[in-house]
DOBADREN-522934 format. One record per residue (C-alpha): residue in three letters; residue number from 0; x, y, z. Coordinates in nm, 3 decimals. Layout:
 res   n       X       Y       Z
 ALA NUM       X       Y       Z
...
This chain:
 res   n       X       Y       Z
 MET   0 -13.700  12.014 -11.204
 ARG   1 -13.921  11.750 -11.098
 ARG   2 -14.251  11.823 -11.326
 ALA   3 -14.126  12.127 -11.454
 TRP   4 -14.254  12.039 -11.816
 TRP   5 -14.600  12.210 -11.746
 ARG   6 -14.455  12.529 -11.706
 VAL   7 -14.278  12.483 -12.070
 ALA   8 -14.649  12.350 -12.174
 ALA   9 -14.800  12.645 -12.026
 VAL  10 -14.590  12.848 -12.303
 LEU  11 -14.696  12.589 -12.597
 PHE  12 -15.061  12.665 -12.455
 ALA  13 -15.057  13.025 -12.439
 VAL  14 -14.871  13.081 -12.795
 ALA  15 -15.113  12.831 -12.932
 TRP  16 -15.411  13.011 -12.818
 GLY  17 -15.281  13.305 -12.986
 GLY  18 -15.207  13.146 -13.301
 ASN  19 -15.577  13.023 -13.313
 GLU  20 -15.771  13.303 -13.188
 PHE  21 -15.752  13.450 -13.545
 THR  22 -15.987  13.165 -13.674
 PRO  23 -16.333  13.216 -13.544
 LEU  24 -16.265  13.603 -13.613
 LEU  25 -16.271  13.538 -13.985
 VAL  26 -16.623  13.583 -14.025
 LEU  27 -16.597  13.938 -13.806
 TYR  28 -16.377  14.042 -14.055
 ARG  29 -16.572  13.934 -14.322
 THR  30 -16.903  14.125 -14.188
 ARG  31 -16.770  14.423 -13.990
 SER  32 -16.437  14.487 -14.158
 HIS  33 -16.555  14.388 -14.524
 LEU  34 -16.245  14.180 -14.595
 GLY  35 -16.299  13.931 -14.896
 MET  36 -16.303  13.554 -14.819
 LEU  37 -15.988  13.506 -15.011
 THR  38 -15.856  13.803 -14.814
 VAL  39 -15.924  13.643 -14.500
 ASP  40 -15.795  13.286 -14.591
 VAL  41 -15.477  13.424 -14.714
 LEU  42 -15.462  13.596 -14.369
 LEU  43 -15.544  13.281 -14.189
 ALA  44 -15.215  13.105 -14.365
 ALA  45 -15.033  13.413 -14.336
 TYR  46 -14.857  13.297 -14.020
 VAL  47 -14.715  12.999 -14.186
 LEU  48 -14.473  13.244 -14.323
 GLY  49 -14.334  13.292 -13.953
 ILE  50 -14.432  12.935 -13.832
 VAL  51 -14.173  12.781 -14.097
 PRO  52 -13.867  12.975 -14.014
 GLY  53 -13.940  12.978 -13.642
 LEU  54 -13.972  12.632 -13.704
 LEU  55 -13.655  12.564 -13.941
 VAL  56 -13.422  12.809 -13.786
 GLY  57 -13.535  12.770 -13.400
 GLY  58 -13.533  12.402 -13.373
 PRO  59 -13.181  12.349 -13.480
 LEU  60 -13.036  12.650 -13.301
 SER  61 -13.185  12.525 -12.957
 ASP  62 -12.987  12.190 -13.041
 ARG  63 -12.670  12.413 -13.070
 TYR  64 -12.740  12.670 -12.822
 GLY  65 -13.007  12.515 -12.560
 ARG  66 -13.392  12.540 -12.531
 ARG  67 -13.410  12.840 -12.304
 PRO  68 -13.252  13.098 -12.547
 LEU  69 -13.445  13.003 -12.809
 LEU  70 -13.788  12.933 -12.624
 LEU  71 -13.782  13.261 -12.407
 PRO  72 -13.857  13.516 -12.713
 ALA  73 -14.130  13.311 -12.815
 PRO  74 -14.404  13.415 -12.549
 VAL  75 -14.283  13.792 -12.591
 LEU  76 -14.331  13.739 -13.001
 GLY  77 -14.664  13.600 -12.937
 ALA  78 -14.778  13.911 -12.715
 ILE  79 -14.692  14.133 -12.979
 GLY  80 -14.850  13.970 -13.243
 SER  81 -15.195  13.978 -13.037
 ALA  82 -15.150  14.342 -12.975
 VAL  83 -15.085  14.440 -13.338
 LEU  84 -15.385  14.210 -13.435
 ALA  85 -15.580  14.420 -13.178
 ALA  86 -15.482  14.738 -13.331
 GLY  87 -15.555  14.642 -13.689
 ALA  88 -15.907  14.522 -13.714
 HIS  89 -15.962  14.740 -14.044
 SER  90 -15.634  14.714 -14.187
 PRO  91 -15.509  14.399 -14.377
 ALA  92 -15.164  14.513 -14.351
 LEU  93 -15.144  14.486 -13.973
 LEU  94 -15.344  14.181 -13.966
 PHE  95 -15.085  14.017 -14.164
 VAL  96 -14.795  14.175 -13.957
 GLY  97 -14.958  14.029 -13.648
 ARG  98 -15.020  13.687 -13.767
 VAL  99 -14.654  13.641 -13.900
 CYS 100 -14.550  13.753 -13.540
 SER 101 -14.808  13.508 -13.422
 GLY 102 -14.626  13.230 -13.647
 VAL 103 -14.278  13.292 -13.555
 ALA 104 -14.382  13.242 -13.187
 LEU 105 -14.560  12.941 -13.268
 GLY 106 -14.281  12.780 -13.468
 LEU 107 -14.067  12.803 -13.184
 VAL 108 -14.264  12.690 -12.935
 MET 109 -14.370  12.392 -13.177
 ALA 110 -14.000  12.288 -13.242
 VAL 111 -13.834  12.425 -12.913
 GLY 112 -14.101  12.376 -12.680
 THR 113 -14.211  12.039 -12.787
 SER 114 -13.857  11.922 -12.731
 TRP 115 -13.818  12.077 -12.404
 VAL 116 -14.146  11.929 -12.276
 LYS 117 -14.005  11.550 -12.398
 GLU 118 -13.700  11.610 -12.230
 LEU 119 -13.859  11.719 -11.923
 SER 120 -14.073  11.412 -11.947
 SER 121 -13.822  11.189 -11.982
 PRO 122 -13.695  10.946 -11.670
 ALA 123 -13.380  11.156 -11.616
 TYR 124 -13.579  11.467 -11.528
 GLU 125 -13.936  11.255 -11.402
 PRO 126 -13.853  10.901 -11.265
 GLY 127 -14.170  10.647 -11.438
 ALA 128 -14.224  10.856 -11.709
 ASP 129 -14.306  10.663 -12.030
 THR 130 -14.140  10.707 -12.360
 GLY 131 -14.462  10.858 -12.525
 ALA 132 -14.552  11.110 -12.236
 GLY 133 -14.333  11.396 -12.380
 ALA 134 -14.532  11.355 -12.740
 ARG 135 -14.871  11.349 -12.577
 ARG 136 -14.836  11.616 -12.303
 ALA 137 -14.672  11.866 -12.595
 SER 138 -14.967  11.778 -12.837
 LEU 139 -15.219  11.820 -12.545
 ALA 140 -15.097  12.146 -12.471
 LEU 141 -15.097  12.268 -12.850
 THR 142 -15.416  12.108 -12.919
 THR 143 -15.604  12.252 -12.572
 GLY 144 -15.467  12.609 -12.658
 PHE 145 -15.591  12.607 -13.006
 GLY 146 -15.909  12.482 -12.885
 LEU 147 -16.017  12.732 -12.605
 GLY 148 -15.832  12.997 -12.766
 ALA 149 -16.074  13.032 -13.041
 ALA 150 -16.366  12.937 -12.836
 VAL 151 -16.294  13.212 -12.613
 ALA 152 -16.214  13.459 -12.876
 ALA 153 -16.527  13.370 -13.050
 ALA 154 -16.746  13.405 -12.758
 LEU 155 -16.594  13.742 -12.655
 ALA 156 -16.640  13.850 -13.018
 GLN 157 -17.015  13.751 -13.024
 TRP 158 -17.102  13.881 -12.690
 GLY 159 -16.816  14.074 -12.545
 PRO 160 -16.705  14.441 -12.552
 TRP 161 -16.510  14.560 -12.866
 PRO 162 -16.526  14.217 -13.030
 ALA 163 -16.205  14.284 -13.260
 GLN 164 -15.997  14.367 -12.969
 THR 165 -16.097  14.219 -12.642
 PRO 166 -15.968  13.855 -12.731
 TYR 167 -15.656  13.944 -12.819
 LEU 168 -15.572  14.162 -12.492
 VAL 169 -15.717  13.851 -12.332
 ASN 170 -15.430  13.640 -12.497
 VAL 171 -15.152  13.901 -12.419
 THR 172 -15.242  13.833 -12.067
 ILE 173 -15.202  13.474 -12.068
 THR 174 -14.877  13.447 -12.248
 LEU 175 -14.712  13.718 -12.049
 GLY 176 -14.817  13.485 -11.749
 ALA 177 -14.658  13.179 -11.922
 LEU 178 -14.375  13.375 -11.998
 VAL 179 -14.329  13.431 -11.614
 ALA 180 -14.375  13.087 -11.530
 LEU 181 -14.091  12.960 -11.792
 LEU 182 -13.828  13.191 -11.637
 GLY 183 -13.787  12.910 -11.351
 VAL 184 -13.726  12.620 -11.561
 GLY 185 -13.365  12.500 -11.608
 GLU 186 -13.187  12.397 -11.930
 THR 187 -13.201  12.056 -12.088
 ARG 188 -12.989  12.095 -12.367
 PRO 189 -12.650  12.252 -12.248
 ARG 190 -12.462  12.474 -12.476
 SER 191 -12.202  12.289 -12.701
 THR 192 -11.856  12.361 -12.602
 GLN 193 -11.714  12.257 -12.939
 PRO 194 -11.970  12.378 -13.191
 GLY 195 -11.915  12.302 -13.510
 ARG 196 -12.013  12.512 -13.822
 LEU 197 -12.372  12.666 -13.770
 VAL 198 -12.461  12.588 -14.146
 ASP 199 -12.398  12.217 -14.043
 ASP 200 -12.625  12.256 -13.738
 LEU 201 -12.910  12.353 -14.001
 ARG 202 -12.937  12.037 -14.192
 ILE 203 -13.117  11.771 -14.027
 PRO 204 -13.002  11.426 -14.129
 ALA 205 -13.301  11.255 -13.971
 ALA 206 -13.526  11.402 -14.208
 GLY 207 -13.390  11.170 -14.473
 HIS 208 -13.460  10.865 -14.255
 ARG 209 -13.683  10.618 -14.483
 ARG 210 -13.969  10.574 -14.216
 PHE 211 -13.981  10.970 -14.198
 VAL 212 -14.000  11.038 -14.593
 GLN 213 -14.214  10.764 -14.659
 VAL 214 -14.483  10.726 -14.392
 VAL 215 -14.469  11.034 -14.172
 ALA 216 -14.423  11.311 -14.400
 PRO 217 -14.693  11.210 -14.649
 THR 218 -14.946  11.212 -14.342
 ALA 219 -14.801  11.568 -14.182
 PRO 220 -15.015  11.784 -14.438
 TRP 221 -15.322  11.606 -14.309
 VAL 222 -15.269  11.725 -13.935
 PHE 223 -15.376  12.081 -14.032
 GLY 224 -15.544  12.032 -14.328
 THR 225 -15.824  11.842 -14.137
 ALA 226 -15.815  12.079 -13.878
 ALA 227 -15.863  12.365 -14.105
 SER 228 -16.127  12.210 -14.294
 ALA 229 -16.320  12.165 -13.953
 TYR 230 -16.282  12.515 -13.819
 ALA 231 -16.183  12.765 -14.119
 ILE 232 -16.391  12.623 -14.444
 LEU 233 -16.692  12.490 -14.281
 PRO 234 -16.816  12.789 -14.064
 SER 235 -16.789  13.000 -14.336
 LEU 236 -16.991  12.789 -14.547
 LEU 237 -17.263  12.785 -14.283
 ALA 238 -17.228  13.095 -14.153
 ALA 239 -17.535  13.266 -14.374
 ARG 240 -17.756  12.974 -14.184
 VAL 241 -17.706  13.125 -13.862
 PRO 242 -17.725  13.494 -13.896
 GLY 243 -17.651  13.716 -13.587
 LEU 244 -17.450  13.392 -13.458
 ALA 245 -17.204  13.318 -13.756
 VAL 246 -16.913  13.401 -13.505
 GLY 247 -17.024  13.200 -13.227
 LEU 248 -17.104  12.914 -13.446
 ALA 249 -16.703  12.919 -13.556
 GLY 250 -16.596  12.907 -13.184
 LEU 251 -16.848  12.637 -13.122
 MET 252 -16.686  12.456 -13.429
 CYS 253 -16.323  12.505 -13.333
 LEU 254 -16.429  12.377 -12.983
 VAL 255 -16.590  12.037 -13.116
 ALA 256 -16.307  11.980 -13.374
 LEU 257 -16.035  12.063 -13.118
 GLY 258 -16.196  11.908 -12.823
 CYS 259 -16.243  11.580 -12.973
 GLY 260 -15.879  11.653 -13.108
 VAL 261 -15.785  11.627 -12.738
 LEU 262 -16.026  11.326 -12.636
 VAL 263 -15.874  11.097 -12.900
 GLN 264 -15.514  11.205 -12.790
 LEU 265 -15.595  11.135 -12.437
 GLY 266 -15.677  10.768 -12.574
 GLY 267 -15.401  10.771 -12.816
 ARG 268 -15.184  10.625 -12.590
 ARG 269 -15.350  10.265 -12.665
 LEU 270 -15.283  10.291 -13.035
 ASP 271 -14.922  10.419 -13.021
 SER 272 -14.667  10.104 -13.055
 PRO 273 -14.302  10.131 -13.201
 ALA 274 -14.391   9.819 -13.419
 ASP 275 -14.599   9.998 -13.654
 ALA 276 -14.795  10.290 -13.756
 ARG 277 -15.115  10.222 -13.640
 GLY 278 -15.160  10.593 -13.474
 LEU 279 -15.131  10.759 -13.812
 GLY 280 -15.327  10.484 -13.984
 VAL 281 -15.631  10.534 -13.755
 GLY 282 -15.600  10.927 -13.790
 MET 283 -15.610  10.899 -14.187
 LEU 284 -15.877  10.662 -14.190
 ALA 285 -16.109  10.912 -13.989
 ALA 286 -15.989  11.207 -14.276
 VAL 287 -16.177  10.966 -14.522
 PRO 288 -16.529  10.995 -14.381
 GLY 289 -16.462  11.332 -14.228
 LEU 290 -16.399  11.488 -14.549
 ALA 291 -16.699  11.316 -14.716
 LEU 292 -16.908  11.469 -14.435
 ALA 293 -16.783  11.787 -14.480
 ALA 294 -16.867  11.723 -14.855
 ALA 295 -17.234  11.661 -14.772
 THR 296 -17.211  11.966 -14.524
 ALA 297 -17.119  12.181 -14.823
 THR 298 -17.407  12.035 -15.040
 THR 299 -17.685  12.077 -14.760
 GLY 300 -17.613  12.348 -14.590
 SER 301 -17.661  12.150 -14.237
 VAL 302 -17.543  12.322 -13.918
 GLY 303 -17.580  11.949 -13.737
 LEU 304 -17.417  11.762 -14.003
 GLY 305 -17.138  12.024 -13.982
 LEU 306 -17.093  11.972 -13.628
 VAL 307 -17.028  11.584 -13.684
 ALA 308 -16.799  11.650 -13.968
 ALA 309 -16.590  11.901 -13.742
 ALA 310 -16.586  11.617 -13.463
 VAL 311 -16.460  11.346 -13.700
 LEU 312 -16.236  11.580 -13.894
 GLY 313 -16.083  11.693 -13.521
 CYS 314 -16.032  11.330 -13.423
 SER 315 -15.831  11.280 -13.741
 TYR 316 -15.604  11.572 -13.641
 GLY 317 -15.594  11.469 -13.294
 LEU 318 -15.479  11.109 -13.399
 LEU 319 -15.235  11.219 -13.674
 LEU 320 -15.084  11.514 -13.455
 VAL 321 -14.973  11.283 -13.167
 GLY 322 -14.876  11.005 -13.414
 GLY 323 -14.667  11.180 -13.584
 LEU 324 -14.475  11.353 -13.305
 GLN 325 -14.425  10.973 -13.140
 GLU 326 -14.269  10.855 -13.473
 VAL 327 -14.040  11.173 -13.479
 GLN 328 -13.924  11.129 -13.101
 ARG 329 -13.857  10.772 -13.194
 ILE 330 -13.654  10.847 -13.535
 ALA 331 -13.467  11.163 -13.427
 GLY 332 -13.177  11.125 -13.184
 PRO 333 -13.065  11.381 -12.913
 ASP 334 -12.846  11.589 -13.141
 ASP 335 -13.148  11.683 -13.370
 LEU 336 -13.502  11.605 -13.176
 ALA 337 -13.572  11.957 -13.227
 GLY 338 -13.470  11.976 -13.562
 LEU 339 -13.676  11.670 -13.687
 THR 340 -13.967  11.836 -13.502
 ALA 341 -13.942  12.163 -13.676
 VAL 342 -13.889  11.962 -14.032
 TYR 343 -14.213  11.752 -13.926
 TYR 344 -14.451  12.089 -13.839
 SER 345 -14.342  12.276 -14.153
 VAL 346 -14.474  11.991 -14.359
 ALA 347 -14.765  11.964 -14.125
 TYR 348 -14.858  12.331 -14.145
 LEU 349 -14.843  12.277 -14.540
 GLY 350 -15.205  12.198 -14.462
 PHE 351 -15.329  12.521 -14.342
 PHE 352 -15.309  12.651 -14.678
 VAL 353 -15.593  12.444 -14.760
 PRO 354 -15.842  12.734 -14.721
 ALA 355 -15.710  12.971 -14.922
 VAL 356 -15.641  12.730 -15.221
 LEU 357 -16.006  12.575 -15.199
 ALA 358 -16.138  12.952 -15.181
 GLY 359 -15.947  13.016 -15.490
 LEU 360 -16.089  12.759 -15.680
 HIS 361 -16.440  12.740 -15.562
 SER 362 -16.584  12.954 -15.824
 VAL 363 -16.428  12.677 -16.077
 VAL 364 -16.495  12.387 -15.844
 GLY 365 -16.767  12.375 -15.584
 TYR 366 -16.667  12.294 -15.226
 PRO 367 -16.871  11.986 -15.240
 ALA 368 -16.682  11.850 -15.507
 MET 369 -16.296  11.947 -15.373
 PHE 370 -16.408  11.775 -15.027
 VAL 371 -16.471  11.484 -15.242
 VAL 372 -16.150  11.472 -15.423
 GLY 373 -15.990  11.518 -15.066
 SER 374 -16.168  11.231 -14.949
 ALA 375 -16.035  11.015 -15.193
 LEU 376 -15.695  11.183 -15.152
 ALA 377 -15.686  11.079 -14.785
 ALA 378 -15.771  10.715 -14.882
 LEU 379 -15.488  10.710 -15.126
 CYS 380 -15.262  10.827 -14.830
 LEU 381 -15.413  10.564 -14.603
 GLY 382 -15.306  10.307 -14.844
 VAL 383 -14.943  10.497 -14.816
 VAL 384 -14.912  10.434 -14.465
 LEU 385 -15.055  10.042 -14.451
 LEU 386 -14.770  10.000 -14.716
 GLY 387 -14.518  10.145 -14.486
 TRP 388 -14.735  10.002 -14.165
 ARG 389 -14.395   9.826 -14.019
 ARG 390 -14.132   9.940 -14.264
 HIS 391 -13.767  10.104 -14.176
 LEU 392 -13.847  10.124 -13.828
 PRO 393 -13.598  10.299 -13.652
 ALA 394 -13.449   9.998 -13.441
 THR 395 -13.347   9.851 -13.758
 ALA 396 -13.187  10.182 -13.955
 ALA 397 -12.892  10.005 -14.026
 GLU 398 -13.087   9.783 -14.281
 ASP 399 -13.198  10.080 -14.468
 THR 400 -12.880  10.197 -14.564
 PRO 401 -12.709  10.094 -14.901
 ASP 402 -12.415   9.957 -14.753
 ALA 403 -12.570   9.774 -14.482
 ALA 404 -12.552   9.405 -14.594
 LEU 405 -12.150   9.466 -14.593
 ALA 406 -12.144   9.597 -14.231
 PRO 407 -12.063   9.337 -13.974
 GLU 408 -12.296   9.484 -13.747
 ALA 409 -12.553   9.536 -13.962
 SER 410 -12.796   9.283 -13.805
 ALA 411 -12.794   9.455 -13.446
 PRO 412 -12.998   9.773 -13.410
 ALA 413 -12.786  10.081 -13.511
 ARG 414 -12.846  10.470 -13.585
 VAL 415 -12.687  10.598 -13.860
 ALA 416 -12.687  10.915 -14.088
 VAL 417 -12.819  10.895 -14.434
 SER 418 -12.685  11.266 -14.540
 SER 419 -12.358  11.378 -14.637
 GLY 420 -12.383  11.658 -14.324
 PRO 421 -12.174  11.598 -14.014
 ALA 422 -12.208  11.300 -13.816
 ARG 423 -12.463  11.320 -13.566
 SER 424 -12.628  11.082 -13.333
 ALA 425 -12.979  11.127 -13.524
 ALA 426 -13.105  10.788 -13.678
 SER 427 -13.195  10.811 -14.009
């Protein structure tokens, strides 16, 4: 099974490609399918309705039944979602169904696939792998899929045949190929021989860990909030500046944002530290000027400034994603790694509702003002991270429990549960 992680990462890449190929086509649906801005932004966020159940159910169930049986359906659902989207260019109902199918597939790969890559990147399966390898590999596979999916879809829609169909048919081919590669990967999480109640497995005690609640969760919505601002909102605002090339510009901004996200993740290894939250801190620090640049772009209509804003917001996205995953993988124990990953991504995807919210408010409050407010909120969130910089580290979890002072071993590193749920090996 040495190096088998890449087969799982291929599924993450292919399904992420399918999840984000819709984004640069928003302009296409507005101009050729005559859908309103609010409608297409709601469709953009619709796949969150599939992602969250895929995450919150698929993650814990894979901790119970194994990674393989929960991940195998994901590329199948992803291919179905792309096929439905290809057939529904002029039907909001079909587009909605396709987005939800894509969302369920993405939820499964983000919770289950990320955990599987983490386990296959551990010394037990790959001697010499460092502790952060799994988080980096999963994050890079997702980000690369998001970026290339958007860029290729935009290029095909701008210059290729059947612009509303060809991008999705390409993804169907890639996703089915990734499914074939996945078939050769062995299980890393054998099915429990003495499972408890299923409802207990759906509880995630580690989600109550104080570091997760006070440091990780507040930054999570900014992951996709910054990304969506870069490649969903700004291209729509700049479309009138590039008549005839609006879809291509949307793809370029996706590529710039997510390309920068990949590059900072490659260098993010130097930022990661189990002793503090510097990865999340630097990510939030980048969000502040990124949103300020977005406000300036919305004011001036400058394409060049918009590309700079997309680059800075993409850096913020990349640092926050890999930093959050590394924190999660340190907090969680083997019995709820997928479950806590699912909770993290569920909170992160709240940020995908940002375009729809801003589209609904823009007639009352302009985009420049809303981006300025967003920059101020990002600065406040940065302050929250700095306050919790070195607090409630997983290695000192015992000190975070109310009765820790009474326990004779309280001064030693320990992992304990904070919920009334069943005893599990997760930190909390």
